[in-house]
PyMOL Python script that loads the backbone (N, CA, C, O; Angstrom):
from pymol import cmd

cmd.read_pdbstr("""\
ATOM      1  N   UNK A   1      72.230  90.812 121.675  1.00  0.00           N
ATOM      2  CA  UNK A   1      72.515  91.098 120.283  1.00  0.00           C
ATOM      3  C   UNK A   1      72.968  92.556 120.152  1.00  0.00           C
ATOM      4  O   UNK A   1      72.402  93.452 120.777  1.00  0.00           O
ATOM      5  N   UNK A   2      73.983  92.773 119.341  1.00  0.00           N
ATOM      6  CA  UNK A   2      74.521  94.115 119.117  1.00  0.00           C
ATOM      7  C   UNK A   2      73.655  94.819 118.071  1.00  0.00           C
ATOM      8  O   UNK A   2      73.308  94.243 117.040  1.00  0.00           O
ATOM      9  N   UNK A   3      73.320  96.058 118.357  1.00  0.00           N
ATOM     10  CA  UNK A   3      72.489  96.770 117.392  1.00  0.00           C
ATOM     11  C   UNK A   3      73.352  97.324 116.252  1.00  0.00           C
ATOM     12  O   UNK A   3      74.566  97.467 116.390  1.00  0.00           O
ATOM     13  N   UNK A   4      72.714  97.626 115.146  1.00  0.00           N
ATOM     14  CA  UNK A   4      73.389  98.063 113.929  1.00  0.00           C
ATOM     15  C   UNK A   4      74.174  99.358 114.136  1.00  0.00           C
ATOM     16  O   UNK A   4      75.283  99.489 113.618  1.00  0.00           O
ATOM     17  N   UNK A   5      73.633 100.297 114.867  1.00  0.00           N
ATOM     18  CA  UNK A   5      74.301 101.583 115.078  1.00  0.00           C
ATOM     19  C   UNK A   5      75.603 101.403 115.853  1.00  0.00           C
ATOM     20  O   UNK A   5      76.613 102.025 115.523  1.00  0.00           O
ATOM     21  N   UNK A   6      75.585 100.563 116.872  1.00  0.00           N
ATOM     22  CA  UNK A   6      76.808 100.307 117.645  1.00  0.00           C
ATOM     23  C   UNK A   6      77.869  99.643 116.788  1.00  0.00           C
ATOM     24  O   UNK A   6      79.046  99.992 116.878  1.00  0.00           O
ATOM     25  N   UNK A   7      77.469  98.694 115.962  1.00  0.00           N
ATOM     26  CA  UNK A   7      78.415  98.011 115.073  1.00  0.00           C
ATOM     27  C   UNK A   7      79.006  98.988 114.073  1.00  0.00           C
ATOM     28  O   UNK A   7      80.211  98.970 113.820  1.00  0.00           O
ATOM     29  N   UNK A   8      78.161  99.843 113.503  1.00  0.00           N
ATOM     30  CA  UNK A   8      78.617 100.820 112.522  1.00  0.00           C
ATOM     31  C   UNK A   8      79.610 101.789 113.176  1.00  0.00           C
ATOM     32  O   UNK A   8      80.663 102.082 112.609  1.00  0.00           O
ATOM     33  N   UNK A   9      79.274 102.275 114.352  1.00  0.00           N
ATOM     34  CA  UNK A   9      80.158 103.210 115.061  1.00  0.00           C
ATOM     35  C   UNK A   9      81.502 102.561 115.361  1.00  0.00           C
ATOM     36  O   UNK A   9      82.544 103.192 115.187  1.00  0.00           O
ATOM     37  N   UNK A  10      81.494 101.314 115.808  1.00  0.00           N
ATOM     38  CA  UNK A  10      82.741 100.621 116.095  1.00  0.00           C
ATOM     39  C   UNK A  10      83.612 100.540 114.849  1.00  0.00           C
ATOM     40  O   UNK A  10      84.811 100.814 114.911  1.00  0.00           O
ATOM     41  N   UNK A  11      83.022 100.166 113.721  1.00  0.00           N
ATOM     42  CA  UNK A  11      83.816 100.027 112.498  1.00  0.00           C
ATOM     43  C   UNK A  11      84.330 101.376 112.016  1.00  0.00           C
ATOM     44  O   UNK A  11      85.439 101.455 111.488  1.00  0.00           O
ATOM     45  N   UNK A  12      83.558 102.426 112.184  1.00  0.00           N
ATOM     46  CA  UNK A  12      84.009 103.761 111.780  1.00  0.00           C
ATOM     47  C   UNK A  12      85.113 104.275 112.698  1.00  0.00           C
ATOM     48  O   UNK A  12      86.026 104.958 112.234  1.00  0.00           O
ATOM     49  N   UNK A  13      85.046 103.965 113.971  1.00  0.00           N
ATOM     50  CA  UNK A  13      86.052 104.426 114.923  1.00  0.00           C
ATOM     51  C   UNK A  13      87.331 103.580 114.892  1.00  0.00           C
ATOM     52  O   UNK A  13      88.371 104.016 115.384  1.00  0.00           O
ATOM     53  N   UNK A  14      87.259 102.393 114.324  1.00  0.00           N
ATOM     54  CA  UNK A  14      88.377 101.466 114.327  1.00  0.00           C
ATOM     55  C   UNK A  14      89.492 101.896 113.378  1.00  0.00           C
ATOM     56  O   UNK A  14      90.671 101.779 113.713  1.00  0.00           O
ATOM     57  N   UNK A  15      89.127 102.393 112.198  1.00  0.00           N
ATOM     58  CA  UNK A  15      90.118 102.793 111.194  1.00  0.00           C
ATOM     59  C   UNK A  15      90.788 104.107 111.615  1.00  0.00           C
ATOM     60  O   UNK A  15      90.121 105.057 112.024  1.00  0.00           O
ATOM     61  N   UNK A  16      92.106 104.137 111.508  1.00  0.00           N
ATOM     62  CA  UNK A  16      92.873 105.327 111.873  1.00  0.00           C
ATOM     63  C   UNK A  16      93.570 105.854 110.618  1.00  0.00           C
ATOM     64  O   UNK A  16      94.217 105.098 109.895  1.00  0.00           O
ATOM     65  N   UNK A  17      93.431 107.150 110.370  1.00  0.00           N
ATOM     66  CA  UNK A  17      94.064 107.767 109.209  1.00  0.00           C
ATOM     67  C   UNK A  17      95.390 108.414 109.603  1.00  0.00           C
ATOM     68  O   UNK A  17      95.551 108.906 110.720  1.00  0.00           O
ATOM     69  N   UNK A  18      96.332 108.403 108.666  1.00  0.00           N
ATOM     70  CA  UNK A  18      97.585 109.108 108.918  1.00  0.00           C
ATOM     71  C   UNK A  18      97.403 110.595 108.593  1.00  0.00           C
ATOM     72  O   UNK A  18      96.343 111.014 108.127  1.00  0.00           O
ATOM     73  N   UNK A  19      98.437 111.370 108.843  1.00  0.00           N
ATOM     74  CA  UNK A  19      98.358 112.822 108.695  1.00  0.00           C
ATOM     75  C   UNK A  19      98.057 113.246 107.255  1.00  0.00           C
ATOM     76  O   UNK A  19      97.302 114.193 107.035  1.00  0.00           O
ATOM     77  N   UNK A  20      98.631 112.562 106.290  1.00  0.00           N
ATOM     78  CA  UNK A  20      98.409 112.905 104.880  1.00  0.00           C
ATOM     79  C   UNK A  20      96.929 112.772 104.519  1.00  0.00           C
ATOM     80  O   UNK A  20      96.361 113.655 103.877  1.00  0.00           O
ATOM     81  N   UNK A  21      96.314 111.674 104.930  1.00  0.00           N
ATOM     82  CA  UNK A  21      94.899 111.470 104.622  1.00  0.00           C
ATOM     83  C   UNK A  21      94.015 112.466 105.368  1.00  0.00           C
ATOM     84  O   UNK A  21      93.030 112.956 104.817  1.00  0.00           O
ATOM     85  N   UNK A  22      94.364 112.765 106.613  1.00  0.00           N
ATOM     86  CA  UNK A  22      93.585 113.760 107.365  1.00  0.00           C
ATOM     87  C   UNK A  22      93.654 115.126 106.697  1.00  0.00           C
ATOM     88  O   UNK A  22      92.649 115.833 106.619  1.00  0.00           O
ATOM     89  N   UNK A  23      94.845 115.500 106.212  1.00  0.00           N
ATOM     90  CA  UNK A  23      94.992 116.775 105.512  1.00  0.00           C
ATOM     91  C   UNK A  23      94.193 116.796 104.215  1.00  0.00           C
ATOM     92  O   UNK A  23      93.544 117.791 103.892  1.00  0.00           O
ATOM     93  N   UNK A  24      94.244 115.699 103.481  1.00  0.00           N
ATOM     94  CA  UNK A  24      93.486 115.607 102.228  1.00  0.00           C
ATOM     95  C   UNK A  24      91.984 115.684 102.498  1.00  0.00           C
ATOM     96  O   UNK A  24      91.250 116.335 101.755  1.00  0.00           O
ATOM     97  N   UNK A  25      91.534 115.025 103.554  1.00  0.00           N
ATOM     98  CA  UNK A  25      90.115 115.058 103.910  1.00  0.00           C
ATOM     99  C   UNK A  25      89.687 116.486 104.297  1.00  0.00           C
ATOM    100  O   UNK A  25      88.594 116.932 103.948  1.00  0.00           O
ATOM    101  N   UNK A  26      90.563 117.190 105.019  1.00  0.00           N
ATOM    102  CA  UNK A  26      90.274 118.573 105.396  1.00  0.00           C
ATOM    103  C   UNK A  26      90.184 119.480 104.178  1.00  0.00           C
ATOM    104  O   UNK A  26      89.304 120.337 104.095  1.00  0.00           O
ATOM    105  N   UNK A  27      91.101 119.286 103.232  1.00  0.00           N
ATOM    106  CA  UNK A  27      91.090 120.089 101.999  1.00  0.00           C
ATOM    107  C   UNK A  27      89.832 119.796 101.185  1.00  0.00           C
ATOM    108  O   UNK A  27      89.215 120.713 100.643  1.00  0.00           O
ATOM    109  N   UNK A  28      89.459 118.550 101.100  1.00  0.00           N
ATOM    110  CA  UNK A  28      88.243 118.181 100.368  1.00  0.00           C
ATOM    111  C   UNK A  28      87.022 118.830 101.006  1.00  0.00           C
ATOM    112  O   UNK A  28      86.125 119.308 100.311  1.00  0.00           O
ATOM    113  N   UNK A  29      86.997 118.842 102.323  1.00  0.00           N
ATOM    114  CA  UNK A  29      85.875 119.464 103.035  1.00  0.00           C
ATOM    115  C   UNK A  29      85.792 120.958 102.705  1.00  0.00           C
ATOM    116  O   UNK A  29      84.702 121.498 102.515  1.00  0.00           O
ATOM    117  N   UNK A  30      86.956 121.621 102.640  1.00  0.00           N
ATOM    118  CA  UNK A  30      86.982 123.043 102.275  1.00  0.00           C
ATOM    119  C   UNK A  30      86.406 123.277 100.878  1.00  0.00           C
ATOM    120  O   UNK A  30      85.778 124.303 100.616  1.00  0.00           O
ATOM    121  N   UNK A  31      86.629 122.309  99.989  1.00  0.00           N
ATOM    122  CA  UNK A  31      86.146 122.425  98.612  1.00  0.00           C
ATOM    123  C   UNK A  31      84.708 121.942  98.445  1.00  0.00           C
ATOM    124  O   UNK A  31      84.126 122.065  97.368  1.00  0.00           O
ATOM    125  N   UNK A  32      84.145 121.397  99.511  1.00  0.00           N
ATOM    126  CA  UNK A  32      82.777 120.897  99.444  1.00  0.00           C
ATOM    127  C   UNK A  32      82.643 119.515  98.838  1.00  0.00           C
ATOM    128  O   UNK A  32      81.565 119.132  98.385  1.00  0.00           O
ATOM    129  N   UNK A  33      83.745 118.758  98.827  1.00  0.00           N
ATOM    130  CA  UNK A  33      83.741 117.408  98.276  1.00  0.00           C
ATOM    131  C   UNK A  33      83.424 116.420  99.387  1.00  0.00           C
ATOM    132  O   UNK A  33      84.056 116.446 100.443  1.00  0.00           O
ATOM    133  N   UNK A  34      82.457 115.555  99.157  1.00  0.00           N
ATOM    134  CA  UNK A  34      82.103 114.534 100.138  1.00  0.00           C
ATOM    135  C   UNK A  34      83.014 113.327  99.958  1.00  0.00           C
ATOM    136  O   UNK A  34      83.066 112.739  98.877  1.00  0.00           O
ATOM    137  N   UNK A  35      83.723 112.963 101.002  1.00  0.00           N
ATOM    138  CA  UNK A  35      84.685 111.857 100.957  1.00  0.00           C
ATOM    139  C   UNK A  35      84.068 110.568 101.500  1.00  0.00           C
ATOM    140  O   UNK A  35      83.073 110.584 102.225  1.00  0.00           O
ATOM    141  N   UNK A  36      84.691 109.460 101.124  1.00  0.00           N
ATOM    142  CA  UNK A  36      84.341 108.198 101.769  1.00  0.00           C
ATOM    143  C   UNK A  36      84.873 108.257 103.189  1.00  0.00           C
ATOM    144  O   UNK A  36      85.767 109.050 103.486  1.00  0.00           O
ATOM    145  N   UNK A  37      84.341 107.441 104.053  1.00  0.00           N
ATOM    146  CA  UNK A  37      84.796 107.427 105.442  1.00  0.00           C
ATOM    147  C   UNK A  37      86.132 106.693 105.540  1.00  0.00           C
ATOM    148  O   UNK A  37      86.481 105.917 104.649  1.00  0.00           O
ATOM    149  N   UNK A  38      86.878 106.933 106.614  1.00  0.00           N
ATOM    150  CA  UNK A  38      88.144 106.216 106.792  1.00  0.00           C
ATOM    151  C   UNK A  38      87.978 104.691 106.787  1.00  0.00           C
ATOM    152  O   UNK A  38      88.841 103.976 106.277  1.00  0.00           O
ATOM    153  N   UNK A  39      86.887 104.201 107.346  1.00  0.00           N
ATOM    154  CA  UNK A  39      86.703 102.741 107.370  1.00  0.00           C
ATOM    155  C   UNK A  39      86.416 102.192 105.972  1.00  0.00           C
ATOM    156  O   UNK A  39      86.839 101.082 105.648  1.00  0.00           O
ATOM    157  N   UNK A  40      85.712 102.945 105.151  1.00  0.00           N
ATOM    158  CA  UNK A  40      85.479 102.510 103.762  1.00  0.00           C
ATOM    159  C   UNK A  40      86.802 102.515 103.001  1.00  0.00           C
ATOM    160  O   UNK A  40      87.072 101.605 102.217  1.00  0.00           O
ATOM    161  N   UNK A  41      87.631 103.542 103.231  1.00  0.00           N
ATOM    162  CA  UNK A  41      88.946 103.583 102.605  1.00  0.00           C
ATOM    163  C   UNK A  41      89.800 102.392 102.999  1.00  0.00           C
ATOM    164  O   UNK A  41      90.476 101.802 102.157  1.00  0.00           O
ATOM    165  N   UNK A  42      89.772 102.037 104.280  1.00  0.00           N
ATOM    166  CA  UNK A  42      90.532 100.883 104.757  1.00  0.00           C
ATOM    167  C   UNK A  42      90.024  99.596 104.112  1.00  0.00           C
ATOM    168  O   UNK A  42      90.815  98.721 103.760  1.00  0.00           O
ATOM    169  N   UNK A  43      88.722  99.481 103.960  1.00  0.00           N
ATOM    170  CA  UNK A  43      88.130  98.300 103.330  1.00  0.00           C
ATOM    171  C   UNK A  43      88.550  98.202 101.860  1.00  0.00           C
ATOM    172  O   UNK A  43      88.910  97.126 101.384  1.00  0.00           O
ATOM    173  N   UNK A  44      88.500  99.320 101.152  1.00  0.00           N
ATOM    174  CA  UNK A  44      88.916  99.325  99.744  1.00  0.00           C
ATOM    175  C   UNK A  44      90.400  98.987  99.604  1.00  0.00           C
ATOM    176  O   UNK A  44      90.791  98.281  98.675  1.00  0.00           O
ATOM    177  N   UNK A  45      91.226  99.488 100.524  1.00  0.00           N
ATOM    178  CA  UNK A  45      92.656  99.175 100.500  1.00  0.00           C
ATOM    179  C   UNK A  45      92.885  97.683 100.725  1.00  0.00           C
ATOM    180  O   UNK A  45      93.745  97.080 100.084  1.00  0.00           O
ATOM    181  N   UNK A  46      92.119  97.091 101.632  1.00  0.00           N
ATOM    182  CA  UNK A  46      92.227  95.658 101.882  1.00  0.00           C
ATOM    183  C   UNK A  46      91.849  94.860 100.627  1.00  0.00           C
ATOM    184  O   UNK A  46      92.542  93.912 100.258  1.00  0.00           O
ATOM    185  N   UNK A  47      90.755  95.249  99.981  1.00  0.00           N
ATOM    186  CA  UNK A  47      90.334  94.546  98.767  1.00  0.00           C
ATOM    187  C   UNK A  47      91.382  94.663  97.662  1.00  0.00           C
ATOM    188  O   UNK A  47      91.699  93.677  96.998  1.00  0.00           O
ATOM    189  N   UNK A  48      91.918  95.867  97.467  1.00  0.00           N
ATOM    190  CA  UNK A  48      92.939  96.065  96.434  1.00  0.00           C
ATOM    191  C   UNK A  48      94.175  95.222  96.732  1.00  0.00           C
ATOM    192  O   UNK A  48      94.761  94.633  95.824  1.00  0.00           O
ATOM    193  N   UNK A  49      94.566  95.166  97.985  1.00  0.00           N
ATOM    194  CA  UNK A  49      95.724  94.368  98.380  1.00  0.00           C
ATOM    195  C   UNK A  49      95.468  92.877  98.188  1.00  0.00           C
ATOM    196  O   UNK A  49      96.319  92.147  97.679  1.00  0.00           O
ATOM    197  N   UNK A  50      94.289  92.440  98.603  1.00  0.00           N
ATOM    198  CA  UNK A  50      93.947  91.015  98.490  1.00  0.00           C
ATOM    199  C   UNK A  50      93.884  90.562  97.033  1.00  0.00           C
ATOM    200  O   UNK A  50      94.208  89.418  96.716  1.00  0.00           O
ATOM    201  N   UNK A  51      93.467  91.462  96.156  1.00  0.00           N
ATOM    202  CA  UNK A  51      93.366  91.123  94.733  1.00  0.00           C
ATOM    203  C   UNK A  51      94.689  91.297  94.001  1.00  0.00           C
ATOM    204  O   UNK A  51      94.814  90.926  92.834  1.00  0.00           O
ATOM    205  N   UNK A  52      95.671  91.861  94.689  1.00  0.00           N
ATOM    206  CA  UNK A  52      96.968  92.087  94.058  1.00  0.00           C
ATOM    207  C   UNK A  52      96.896  93.154  92.972  1.00  0.00           C
ATOM    208  O   UNK A  52      97.570  93.045  91.948  1.00  0.00           O
ATOM    209  N   UNK A  53      96.090  94.175  93.190  1.00  0.00           N
ATOM    210  CA  UNK A  53      95.891  95.224  92.183  1.00  0.00           C
ATOM    211  C   UNK A  53      97.209  95.904  91.836  1.00  0.00           C
ATOM    212  O   UNK A  53      98.007  96.226  92.717  1.00  0.00           O
ATOM    213  N   UNK A  54      97.424  96.116  90.551  1.00  0.00           N
ATOM    214  CA  UNK A  54      98.614  96.823  90.076  1.00  0.00           C
ATOM    215  C   UNK A  54      98.316  98.310  89.879  1.00  0.00           C
ATOM    216  O   UNK A  54      99.223  99.140  89.935  1.00  0.00           O
ATOM    217  N   UNK A  55      97.054  98.639  89.651  1.00  0.00           N
ATOM    218  CA  UNK A  55      96.656 100.033  89.447  1.00  0.00           C
ATOM    219  C   UNK A  55      95.214 100.202  89.920  1.00  0.00           C
ATOM    220  O   UNK A  55      94.417  99.264  89.895  1.00  0.00           O
ATOM    221  N   UNK A  56      94.905 101.422  90.349  1.00  0.00           N
ATOM    222  CA  UNK A  56      93.553 101.749  90.798  1.00  0.00           C
ATOM    223  C   UNK A  56      93.140 103.040  90.110  1.00  0.00           C
ATOM    224  O   UNK A  56      93.918 103.992  90.052  1.00  0.00           O
ATOM    225  N   UNK A  57      91.929 103.075  89.594  1.00  0.00           N
ATOM    226  CA  UNK A  57      91.426 104.266  88.919  1.00  0.00           C
ATOM    227  C   UNK A  57      90.274 104.840  89.721  1.00  0.00           C
ATOM    228  O   UNK A  57      89.364 104.114  90.123  1.00  0.00           O
ATOM    229  N   UNK A  58      90.314 106.128  89.951  1.00  0.00           N
ATOM    230  CA  UNK A  58      89.218 106.833  90.621  1.00  0.00           C
ATOM    231  C   UNK A  58      88.641 107.798  89.610  1.00  0.00           C
ATOM    232  O   UNK A  58      89.372 108.540  88.954  1.00  0.00           O
ATOM    233  N   UNK A  59      87.340 107.784  89.491  1.00  0.00           N
ATOM    234  CA  UNK A  59      86.688 108.701  88.545  1.00  0.00           C
ATOM    235  C   UNK A  59      85.460 109.316  89.209  1.00  0.00           C
ATOM    236  O   UNK A  59      84.701 108.630  89.894  1.00  0.00           O
ATOM    237  N   UNK A  60      85.281 110.586  89.003  1.00  0.00           N
ATOM    238  CA  UNK A  60      84.039 111.188  89.437  1.00  0.00           C
ATOM    239  C   UNK A  60      84.117 112.301  90.453  1.00  0.00           C
ATOM    240  O   UNK A  60      83.072 112.815  90.852  1.00  0.00           O
ATOM    241  N   UNK A  61      85.316 112.710  90.904  1.00  0.00           N
ATOM    242  CA  UNK A  61      85.335 113.774  91.893  1.00  0.00           C
ATOM    243  C   UNK A  61      85.004 115.120  91.269  1.00  0.00           C
ATOM    244  O   UNK A  61      84.396 115.971  91.917  1.00  0.00           O
ATOM    245  N   UNK A  62      85.394 115.317  90.032  1.00  0.00           N
ATOM    246  CA  UNK A  62      85.115 116.586  89.371  1.00  0.00           C
ATOM    247  C   UNK A  62      85.962 117.727  89.903  1.00  0.00           C
ATOM    248  O   UNK A  62      85.620 118.891  89.694  1.00  0.00           O
ATOM    249  N   UNK A  63      87.039 117.429  90.575  1.00  0.00           N
ATOM    250  CA  UNK A  63      87.916 118.463  91.132  1.00  0.00           C
ATOM    251  C   UNK A  63      89.130 118.666  90.235  1.00  0.00           C
ATOM    252  O   UNK A  63      89.671 117.707  89.685  1.00  0.00           O
ATOM    253  N   UNK A  64      89.551 119.904  90.092  1.00  0.00           N
ATOM    254  CA  UNK A  64      90.753 120.187  89.285  1.00  0.00           C
ATOM    255  C   UNK A  64      91.843 120.687  90.192  1.00  0.00           C
ATOM    256  O   UNK A  64      92.943 120.986  89.728  1.00  0.00           O
TER     257      UNK A  64
END
""", "prot")
cmd.dss("prot")
cmd.show_as("cartoon", "prot")
cmd.util.cbc("prot")
cmd.orient("prot")
């Protein structure tokens, strides 16, 4: 049986970010903003695509 930590690590290592997202993540880190992980972002993108979303709203970063 695969343990939870190994499964979590695999899913986190599986998602690959492009340069734009890596730069945005770096900038957020400089500002002290905690980001979702790349694998969570990939999961949300899959859900939005599967639902045929026309628009997505993000609220709560508090960044200007």
